[in-house]
C-alpha positions as CSV (number, residue, x, y, z in Angstrom):
1,M,-187.0,27.1,190.1
2,E,-187.2,29.0,193.4
3,E,-185.7,32.3,192.4
4,Q,-184.3,33.2,195.8
5,A,-182.3,30.0,195.8
6,G,-181.0,30.8,192.4
7,L,-179.9,34.2,193.6
8,A,-178.2,32.7,196.7
9,L,-176.3,30.3,194.4
10,L,-175.0,33.1,192.2
11,C,-173.9,35.1,195.2
12,A,-172.1,32.1,196.7
13,L,-170.4,31.3,193.4
14,D,-169.3,34.9,193.0
15,A,-167.8,34.9,196.5
16,L,-165.8,31.8,195.6
17,E,-164.6,33.4,192.3
18,Y,-166.2,30.8,190.3
19,A,-166.0,31.1,186.5
20,F,-167.1,28.9,183.6
21,V,-167.0,29.7,179.8
22,P,-170.2,28.3,178.1
23,V,-169.6,25.9,175.2
24,T,-171.7,24.4,172.4
25,P,-173.7,21.3,173.2
26,E,-171.5,19.3,170.9
27,T,-168.4,20.3,172.8
28,H,-170.1,19.7,176.1
29,K,-171.1,16.2,175.1
30,R,-167.5,15.3,174.1
31,V,-166.0,16.7,177.3
32,V,-168.4,14.9,179.7
33,A,-167.9,11.6,177.9
34,R,-164.2,11.5,179.0
35,A,-163.3,8.9,181.6
36,D,-162.3,11.6,184.2
37,K,-165.7,13.2,184.0
38,C,-167.7,10.3,185.6
39,R,-168.4,12.5,188.7
40,A,-167.9,16.0,189.9
41,C,-164.6,17.0,191.6
42,D,-165.2,20.7,191.9
43,L,-167.7,23.5,191.5
44,R,-167.1,23.8,187.8
45,D,-168.0,20.1,187.4
46,V,-171.2,20.7,189.3
47,F,-172.5,24.0,187.9
48,G,-170.6,24.1,184.6
49,W,-170.3,20.6,183.3
50,S,-173.5,19.3,185.0
51,L,-171.9,16.2,186.5
52,E,-173.3,14.2,189.3
53,F,-171.8,15.1,192.7
54,D,-171.5,13.8,196.2
55,E,-173.4,15.9,198.8
56,D,-170.3,16.7,200.8
57,L,-168.7,18.4,197.8
58,L,-170.8,21.5,198.5
59,R,-170.8,23.7,201.6
60,C,-173.6,22.4,203.9
61,D,-175.7,25.6,204.0
62,L,-175.5,26.0,200.2
63,F,-176.5,22.4,199.6
64,V,-179.6,22.8,201.8
65,T,-180.5,26.0,200.0
66,L,-180.3,24.4,196.7
67,R,-182.1,21.2,197.8
68,D,-185.0,23.2,199.4
69,G,-185.2,25.5,196.4
70,G,-185.5,22.7,194.0
71,L,-182.3,23.4,192.2
72,V,-180.7,19.9,192.7
73,E,-182.1,16.4,192.2
74,R,-181.2,13.0,193.3
75,C,-179.3,10.7,190.9
76,G,-179.0,7.4,192.7
77,A,-176.6,7.9,195.6
78,R,-175.5,11.3,194.2
79,W,-177.0,14.6,193.2
80,K,-177.2,16.7,190.1
81,S,-177.7,20.4,189.7
82,K,-180.7,21.4,187.6
83,V,-179.0,24.7,186.7
84,R,-175.7,25.9,185.3
85,A,-173.8,29.1,185.9
86,S,-171.7,30.6,183.1
87,T,-169.6,33.7,182.7
88,V,-170.5,36.2,180.0
89,A,-168.9,39.7,179.8
90,G,-167.5,39.3,183.3
91,R,-170.8,38.4,185.0
92,L,-172.4,35.1,186.1
93,F,-175.6,34.0,184.6
94,L,-177.8,31.1,185.6
95,H,-179.4,28.8,182.9
96,S,-180.5,25.2,182.3
97,A,-178.4,22.2,183.1
98,F,-177.0,20.0,180.4
99,P,-178.4,18.4,178.3
100,T,-180.7,21.3,177.1
101,D,-183.0,19.0,175.1
102,R,-186.4,20.0,176.7
103,D,-188.6,22.4,174.9
104,D,-188.5,24.8,177.8
105,S,-184.7,24.6,178.2
106,V,-182.9,27.9,178.7
107,F,-179.7,27.7,176.7
108,L,-176.6,29.9,176.9
109,G,-173.5,29.3,174.8
110,P,-170.9,30.8,172.5
111,D,-173.6,32.7,170.6
112,T,-174.5,34.4,173.8
113,V,-170.9,35.5,174.3
114,R,-170.8,36.8,170.7
115,F,-174.1,38.6,171.2
116,A,-172.9,40.3,174.3
117,G,-169.7,41.4,172.6
118,F,-171.7,42.8,169.7
119,L,-173.9,44.8,172.0
120,L,-171.0,46.2,174.0
121,D,-169.3,47.3,170.8
122,E,-172.3,49.0,169.3
123,L,-173.3,50.7,172.6
124,D,-169.9,52.0,173.5
125,G,-170.5,55.7,174.1
126,A,-174.3,55.4,173.4
127,G,-176.7,57.7,175.2
128,G,-180.3,58.9,175.0
129,V,-181.9,55.5,175.6
130,E,-184.8,55.6,178.1
131,R,-186.4,52.3,177.1
132,L,-184.6,49.1,176.2
133,V,-186.4,45.9,175.2
134,D,-184.7,42.5,174.8
135,I,-186.9,40.4,172.5
136,G,-186.6,36.6,173.1
137,A,-184.5,37.4,176.2
138,G,-183.8,33.9,177.3
139,A,-181.7,34.1,180.5
140,G,-181.6,37.9,180.1
141,V,-177.9,38.3,179.1
142,G,-178.5,40.8,176.4
143,G,-180.6,43.2,178.4
144,I,-178.4,43.0,181.4
145,V,-175.2,43.5,179.5
146,A,-176.7,46.4,177.5
147,A,-178.0,48.0,180.7
148,A,-174.4,48.4,181.9
149,R,-173.8,50.8,178.9
150,L,-177.1,52.6,179.4
151,P,-177.5,53.8,183.0
152,G,-181.0,54.9,183.8
153,A,-182.6,53.0,180.9
154,A,-185.8,51.1,181.7
155,V,-185.2,47.4,180.8
156,E,-187.9,45.1,179.5
157,L,-187.2,41.4,179.0
158,V,-189.6,39.5,176.7
159,D,-189.7,35.8,176.2
160,V,-192.4,33.1,175.4
161,N,-190.7,30.7,178.0
162,E,-191.8,31.4,181.6
163,K,-188.8,29.4,182.8
164,A,-186.5,31.7,180.9
165,L,-188.1,34.7,182.5
166,G,-187.4,33.2,185.9
167,F,-183.8,32.8,185.1
168,A,-183.7,36.3,183.7
169,R,-185.1,37.8,186.9
170,V,-182.5,36.0,189.0
171,N,-179.7,37.1,186.8
172,A,-180.9,40.7,186.7
173,A,-181.2,40.8,190.5
174,H,-177.7,39.5,190.9
175,A,-176.4,42.1,188.4
176,G,-178.3,44.9,190.2
177,V,-180.4,45.7,187.1
178,P,-184.1,46.5,187.7
179,V,-186.2,44.8,184.9
180,A,-189.8,44.2,183.9
181,T,-190.5,40.8,182.4
182,Y,-193.3,39.9,179.9
183,R,-194.3,36.6,178.5
184,S,-194.8,36.9,174.8
185,D,-193.9,35.3,171.5
186,G,-191.8,38.0,169.7
187,V,-192.8,41.6,170.1
188,E,-196.6,41.3,170.5
189,A,-196.5,42.5,174.1
190,V,-194.1,45.4,173.3
191,A,-195.6,48.9,173.1
192,P,-194.3,51.1,170.3
193,G,-191.9,53.9,170.9
194,L,-188.7,51.9,171.4
195,D,-185.4,53.7,171.9
196,L,-183.5,50.4,171.6
197,A,-184.5,46.9,170.8
198,I,-182.1,44.0,170.9
199,A,-182.5,40.3,169.9
200,N,-180.6,37.1,169.5
201,P,-183.3,34.9,167.9
202,P,-183.1,31.1,167.2
203,F,-181.7,30.5,163.8
204,I,-181.3,26.7,163.3
205,I,-183.6,24.5,161.3
206,D,-184.6,22.0,164.0
207,E,-188.1,20.6,163.6
208,G,-189.1,18.8,166.7
209,G,-186.1,20.1,168.7
210,P,-186.2,22.6,171.6
211,A,-187.8,26.0,170.8
212,Y,-184.6,28.0,171.6
213,R,-183.0,26.5,168.4
214,A,-185.9,26.7,165.9
215,G,-185.6,29.6,163.5
216,G,-188.2,28.5,160.9
217,G,-187.8,28.9,157.1
218,M,-185.1,30.7,155.1
219,H,-182.7,28.0,156.4
220,G,-183.5,29.2,159.9
221,A,-183.5,33.0,159.3
222,E,-187.3,33.4,159.1
223,L,-187.8,34.2,162.7
224,S,-184.9,36.7,162.7
225,L,-186.5,38.6,159.8
226,E,-189.9,38.6,161.4
227,W,-188.6,40.0,164.7
228,A,-186.4,42.6,163.0
229,L,-189.2,44.0,160.9
230,A,-191.7,43.9,163.8
231,A,-189.3,45.7,166.1
232,A,-188.4,48.2,163.3
233,A,-192.0,49.1,163.0
234,R,-192.1,49.9,166.8
235,L,-189.0,52.0,166.9
236,A,-189.2,55.6,168.0
237,P,-187.7,58.3,165.7
238,G,-184.0,57.9,166.1
239,G,-184.4,54.5,167.7
240,R,-182.3,51.5,166.9
241,M,-182.5,47.7,166.8
242,L,-179.4,45.6,167.4
243,L,-179.9,42.1,165.9
244,Y,-177.4,39.3,166.4
245,T,-178.3,36.0,164.6
246,G,-177.0,33.3,162.3
247,S,-177.7,33.3,158.5
248,A,-177.1,30.4,156.1
249,I,-175.1,31.4,153.0
250,V,-176.2,29.7,149.8
251,A,-174.2,30.1,146.6
252,G,-172.5,33.1,148.2
253,R,-175.8,34.9,149.0
254,D,-177.1,35.9,152.4
255,A,-180.9,35.8,152.1
256,L,-181.5,37.5,155.4
257,R,-179.4,40.5,154.5
258,A,-181.1,40.7,151.1
259,A,-184.6,40.6,152.8
260,L,-183.7,43.3,155.3
261,E,-182.2,45.6,152.6
262,R,-185.5,45.1,150.6
263,E,-188.0,45.6,153.4
264,L,-186.5,48.2,155.9
265,P,-186.6,51.3,153.7
266,A,-190.5,51.2,153.7
267,L,-190.3,51.3,157.5
268,G,-188.2,54.4,157.4
269,C,-185.1,52.5,158.6
270,T,-181.5,52.1,157.5
271,L,-179.3,49.0,157.8
272,V,-175.7,48.4,158.7
273,Y,-174.9,44.7,158.4
274,R,-171.7,42.7,159.0
275,E,-170.5,39.2,159.5
276,I,-169.1,38.7,163.1
277,D,-168.0,35.1,162.5
278,P,-168.0,33.6,159.0
279,D,-168.4,30.0,159.9
280,I,-170.4,28.6,162.9
281,F,-172.3,25.4,163.7
282,G,-170.5,23.6,160.8
283,E,-171.9,20.3,162.0
284,E,-175.3,21.3,160.9
285,L,-174.3,21.2,157.2
286,A,-174.3,17.4,157.4
287,R,-178.1,17.4,157.8
288,P,-180.3,17.1,154.7
289,A,-182.0,20.5,155.5
290,Y,-178.7,22.2,154.9
291,R,-177.6,20.3,151.8
292,D,-177.3,23.5,149.7
293,V,-175.7,25.7,152.4
294,E,-172.0,26.6,152.1
295,R,-171.7,27.9,155.7
296,I,-173.7,29.5,158.5
297,A,-172.4,33.0,159.4
298,A,-172.9,34.8,162.7
299,V,-174.1,38.3,161.7
300,G,-174.9,41.6,163.4
301,A,-177.5,44.1,162.0
302,V,-177.9,47.7,163.2
303,I,-181.3,48.9,162.2
304,A,-181.9,52.7,162.7
305,K,-185.1,54.7,162.4
306,S,-184.8,58.1,160.8
307,G,-185.2,60.9,163.2
């Protein structure tokens, strides 16, 4: 992606008061299968629903910018956007077009919206943060949204996916948030002394699927636990980590919560843990890997280092 073209697209969409609420892939699939969604009729069809469009649907100068910047591709006689623009916390964010089935896809959906809401709630009235790190930043939504509550904080965005970091730089520039981006798997590239770490890790069992979904063992919670403990070890005295993720509930028990309660005291950290949504991604329960799972809960964990 040519980042200047991405920034130009966001600016143009903002000027046109474009808005699009991101949905799950399952919902997206059902909507675009409808008979009236065979081709794009407006900007939301093009940059939200990822439908094929006729060239004259876009303003000429915008189309040229997108074509020359590699953000659209030919589909027979029509064109298709290679990116989407979605609204989270009142801001536009660029991410990958549907379907997001490639390993380097940059996904943004309802979990991103919940993550942003969790951050805004926890950071209301917060202060004293000089350094903020978003681990597994994806399109950069977390770091950018948090920065709005933390004026003057230095923002670092970390992700293993170089395409994600490109989207994150575009989104940060559009939001007017200076950021530093680092390519790293987890927190390996992050220096100790964090005032605030935030993360929304993958949490689904999806062997062979795109990396943004794969959470590993513990019914998908393994990566969340690893990132939480690694970040906790790097917190400065008085520092915090805000973790939003999903956790599979088996026989009424949340294994992620139990593991955090067991491991964090040795790192000098306390835990406040709550369910944000008790039942998400219910369709996953039909898969053999989830045969013993009652539900998947969206959870928020506040990990604090003693001062």
